[in-house]
C-alpha positions as CSV (number, residue, x, y, z in Angstrom):
1,X,4.1,199.2,-124.6
2,X,0.6,198.2,-125.6
3,X,0.2,196.3,-122.4
4,X,1.2,199.4,-120.4
5,X,-1.4,201.5,-122.2
6,X,-4.1,199.0,-121.6
7,X,-3.1,198.8,-117.9
8,X,-3.1,202.6,-117.6
9,X,-6.6,202.7,-119.2
10,X,-7.9,200.1,-116.7
11,X,-6.4,202.0,-113.8
12,X,-7.9,205.3,-114.9
13,X,-11.3,203.8,-115.5
14,X,-11.3,202.1,-112.0
15,X,-10.2,205.4,-110.4
16,X,-12.9,207.4,-112.1
17,X,-15.5,204.8,-111.1
18,X,-14.2,204.8,-107.5
19,X,-14.4,208.6,-107.2
20,X,-17.9,208.5,-108.7
21,X,-19.1,206.0,-106.1
22,X,-17.5,207.9,-103.3
23,X,-19.2,211.1,-104.4
24,X,-22.6,209.5,-105.0
25,X,-22.2,206.9,-102.2
26,X,-23.2,204.3,-104.7
27,X,-26.9,204.9,-104.1
28,X,-29.5,207.5,-104.7
29,X,-31.9,208.8,-102.1
30,X,-33.7,205.9,-100.5
31,X,-36.8,205.7,-98.4
32,X,-37.1,203.5,-95.3
33,X,-38.0,199.8,-96.0
34,X,-41.6,199.0,-96.3
35,X,-41.4,196.8,-93.2
36,X,-40.0,199.8,-91.2
37,X,-42.3,200.6,-88.2
38,X,-42.4,204.2,-87.2
39,X,-42.8,204.3,-83.4
40,X,-44.7,207.5,-82.5
41,X,-43.0,207.7,-79.1
42,X,-39.8,208.7,-80.8
43,X,-41.1,211.4,-83.0
44,X,-40.1,215.0,-82.5
45,X,-42.7,217.5,-81.2
46,X,-43.0,219.1,-84.6
47,X,-43.5,215.8,-86.5
48,X,-46.7,214.9,-84.6
């Protein structure tokens, strides 16, 4: 019985962690890498 309770606790913890990662996508907002080159030929008219 104790083994089943521990197993249930592990399953619930992993399920909650999975849902959290799905909702948050595992990352916060990120900026482009520093090495990212912004080509001005592909900017929209309002971004110039």
